[in-house]
Legacy VTK file of the C-alpha trace (Angstrom):
# vtk DataFile Version 3.0
C-alpha trace
ASCII
DATASET POLYDATA
POINTS 227 float
13.975 34.286 -2.807
11.027 34.437 -0.446
11.704 30.866 0.708
15.381 31.608 1.278
16.730 29.080 -1.228
18.564 29.502 -4.498
16.814 29.264 -7.856
19.156 26.443 -8.838
18.214 24.418 -5.763
14.541 25.066 -6.407
14.962 23.910 -10.009
16.626 20.682 -8.795
13.632 20.055 -6.528
11.118 20.588 -9.372
13.026 18.254 -11.620
13.379 15.554 -8.976
17.166 15.745 -8.921
17.181 16.425 -5.181
15.074 13.804 -3.417
15.878 14.616 0.195
14.937 18.241 0.945
14.670 19.142 4.585
11.309 19.726 6.282
12.328 23.367 6.819
12.843 23.913 3.091
9.504 22.261 2.228
7.678 24.260 4.893
9.258 27.485 3.592
8.165 26.696 0.021
4.693 25.728 1.197
4.381 29.056 3.024
5.475 31.062 -0.027
3.161 29.058 -2.354
0.275 29.598 0.136
-0.605 25.926 0.291
-3.414 24.817 2.609
-2.908 22.390 5.460
-3.723 19.267 3.493
-1.303 20.222 0.663
1.446 21.000 3.243
1.018 17.580 4.865
1.143 15.976 1.440
4.372 17.829 0.481
6.027 16.815 3.756
4.983 13.190 3.201
6.529 13.255 -0.289
9.754 14.699 1.074
10.031 12.077 3.785
9.836 9.110 1.391
12.845 6.824 1.059
13.234 4.575 -1.966
12.063 1.035 -1.509
14.277 -1.893 -2.364
11.414 -3.797 -3.964
7.658 -3.548 -4.188
5.603 -6.128 -2.371
2.116 -6.868 -3.672
-0.734 -5.343 -1.684
-3.185 -7.671 -0.019
-6.754 -7.665 -1.147
-8.807 -5.095 0.795
-11.272 -6.680 3.172
-13.827 -5.256 5.536
-13.907 -6.585 9.099
-17.000 -8.686 9.860
-18.198 -6.308 12.594
-18.022 -3.412 10.114
-20.087 -5.449 7.655
-22.633 -6.022 10.416
-22.644 -2.276 11.090
-23.246 -1.404 7.445
-26.158 -3.858 7.240
-27.687 -2.487 10.443
-27.675 1.182 9.413
-31.131 2.253 8.315
-29.648 4.763 5.872
-27.776 4.312 2.601
-24.296 3.274 3.704
-21.208 1.697 2.140
-17.438 1.312 2.728
-14.765 2.380 0.298
-11.101 1.345 0.257
-7.799 2.871 -0.698
-8.608 2.960 -4.422
-12.190 4.150 -3.886
-13.638 0.675 -4.540
-16.914 -0.187 -2.831
-15.949 -2.950 -0.367
-19.324 -3.257 1.402
-22.755 -1.802 0.816
-26.282 -2.132 2.134
-29.372 -2.525 -0.101
-30.513 1.057 0.551
-27.254 2.431 -0.823
-27.690 0.392 -4.016
-31.318 1.621 -4.271
-30.049 5.198 -3.975
-27.594 4.612 -6.872
-26.197 1.524 -8.630
-22.731 3.049 -8.468
-22.636 2.092 -4.769
-22.892 -1.627 -5.559
-20.275 -3.984 -4.183
-17.211 -4.032 -6.417
-17.857 -0.705 -8.148
-15.066 1.866 -8.305
-16.372 5.356 -7.493
-13.913 7.142 -9.802
-14.886 4.992 -12.728
-18.561 5.322 -11.879
-18.468 9.083 -11.602
-16.232 9.865 -14.566
-17.135 7.064 -16.985
-20.556 5.659 -16.060
-22.295 8.511 -14.230
-26.043 8.018 -14.237
-26.583 11.623 -13.217
-28.432 10.870 -9.974
-25.881 12.383 -7.586
-23.990 15.565 -8.205
-20.519 15.009 -6.800
-17.759 17.587 -7.050
-15.535 15.603 -9.363
-12.294 17.593 -8.908
-12.691 17.148 -5.153
-12.939 13.387 -5.599
-9.685 13.343 -7.579
-7.996 15.482 -4.877
-9.215 13.034 -2.213
-7.950 10.041 -4.248
-4.504 11.621 -4.588
-4.423 12.287 -0.832
-5.364 8.631 -0.111
-2.740 7.049 -2.372
-0.120 9.511 -1.110
3.369 9.111 -2.459
2.812 5.589 -3.783
1.979 6.633 -7.329
3.885 3.617 -8.693
1.355 1.264 -7.206
0.217 -0.930 -10.157
-3.463 -0.384 -9.303
-3.037 3.373 -9.151
-1.112 3.378 -12.477
-3.859 1.286 -14.083
-6.730 3.376 -12.759
-5.163 6.788 -13.495
-4.124 5.638 -16.977
-7.610 4.374 -17.825
-9.370 7.463 -16.552
-6.861 9.849 -18.143
-7.418 8.319 -21.566
-11.188 8.189 -21.245
-11.960 11.486 -19.492
-10.548 14.927 -20.256
-12.045 16.204 -17.006
-10.194 13.605 -14.914
-6.923 14.231 -16.782
-7.115 17.967 -16.111
-8.009 17.429 -12.402
-5.187 14.888 -11.911
-2.692 17.264 -13.517
-3.491 19.940 -10.927
-1.960 17.845 -8.163
-4.608 19.035 -5.688
-4.997 17.081 -2.452
-7.653 17.183 0.241
-8.871 14.915 3.003
-12.182 13.050 2.782
-14.951 15.521 3.451
-18.681 15.300 3.849
-21.298 17.883 3.022
-24.700 18.146 1.383
-25.456 16.498 -1.952
-28.418 16.605 -4.320
-29.855 13.295 -5.496
-32.203 13.241 -8.520
-33.712 9.800 -7.979
-35.808 8.521 -10.926
-38.397 6.861 -8.686
-38.859 9.015 -5.576
-37.748 12.426 -6.921
-35.103 14.958 -5.860
-33.540 14.870 -2.416
-31.023 17.008 -0.471
-29.078 14.636 1.762
-26.178 15.003 4.221
-23.120 12.977 3.269
-20.833 11.892 6.130
-17.503 10.057 5.805
-16.046 8.291 8.837
-12.680 6.547 9.076
-12.903 2.841 9.848
-10.735 1.994 12.872
-7.691 -0.205 12.314
-8.077 0.264 8.540
-6.608 3.623 7.684
-7.527 3.482 4.002
-11.231 2.618 4.536
-14.133 5.014 4.943
-17.665 4.410 6.059
-19.896 6.628 3.915
-23.467 7.393 5.020
-26.248 9.407 3.394
-28.767 10.763 5.885
-31.581 13.324 5.745
-31.190 16.930 6.752
-33.636 18.726 9.016
-33.734 21.610 6.570
-35.266 19.395 3.898
-38.206 17.458 5.448
-39.480 16.422 2.023
-36.188 14.632 1.456
-36.715 12.667 4.654
-40.123 11.503 3.334
-38.671 10.525 0.006
-35.783 8.610 1.582
-38.360 6.801 3.780
-40.290 5.868 0.615
-37.068 4.600 -0.978
-36.353 2.560 2.153
-39.794 0.958 1.909
-39.287 0.151 -1.801
-35.874 -1.384 -1.138
-37.300 -3.502 1.668
-40.008 -4.869 -0.642
-37.357 -5.974 -3.114
LINES 1 228
227 0 1 2 3 4 5 6 7 8 9 10 11 12 13 14 15 16 17 18 19 20 21 22 23 24 25 26 27 28 29 30 31 32 33 34 35 36 37 38 39 40 41 42 43 44 45 46 47 48 49 50 51 52 53 54 55 56 57 58 59 60 61 62 63 64 65 66 67 68 69 70 71 72 73 74 75 76 77 78 79 80 81 82 83 84 85 86 87 88 89 90 91 92 93 94 95 96 97 98 99 100 101 102 103 104 105 106 107 108 109 110 111 112 113 114 115 116 117 118 119 120 121 122 123 124 125 126 127 128 129 130 131 132 133 134 135 136 137 138 139 140 141 142 143 144 145 146 147 148 149 150 151 152 153 154 155 156 157 158 159 160 161 162 163 164 165 166 167 168 169 170 171 172 173 174 175 176 177 178 179 180 181 182 183 184 185 186 187 188 189 190 191 192 193 194 195 196 197 198 199 200 201 202 203 204 205 206 207 208 209 210 211 212 213 214 215 216 217 218 219 220 221 222 223 224 225 226
């Protein structure tokens, strides 16, 4: 009633029997449901999708050579993730910070299935970011495989995925309990890689409010260099 549509039409939308709602209808529903900006964009994206005649296999994700050079040159823990939250590039300091940032690791698997407890990520937020990144393409074989595996193995992931939350990639402050250098409070920044819309450059860097963390990260840098 508040959105100005009939209950029968709303039911058809929920059941997927009407696949072409107008943007005006979706915006009205989003307003009534008090969705945030990220969720509204996601809903509009879903509504704009047209069925594909056939699925073409995705190409293997690759990082441009100049981005690889950039990751290696950053004197902070840094790595690049792709569409499925796989680590596509990483520098030695990132691996020294946590093995889950090693080349080839999948961050969702690492956090939900293999978490070593060093870094306290907001797990539901990671699921919401993953849903935002894959968008409407939930039939992608890699997405189906990953979501299926994690849903079977992790109750927490299954509950978070069922919420259908979406949010863009966000940085913030994270706590790292490193077994060799001790606890650290670090800034976490995520930057889009140009010309590769699904890739993010992730960098951990010290915060001025925690000078002891700067010293401990410097010590970790020295240890990584010796290796």
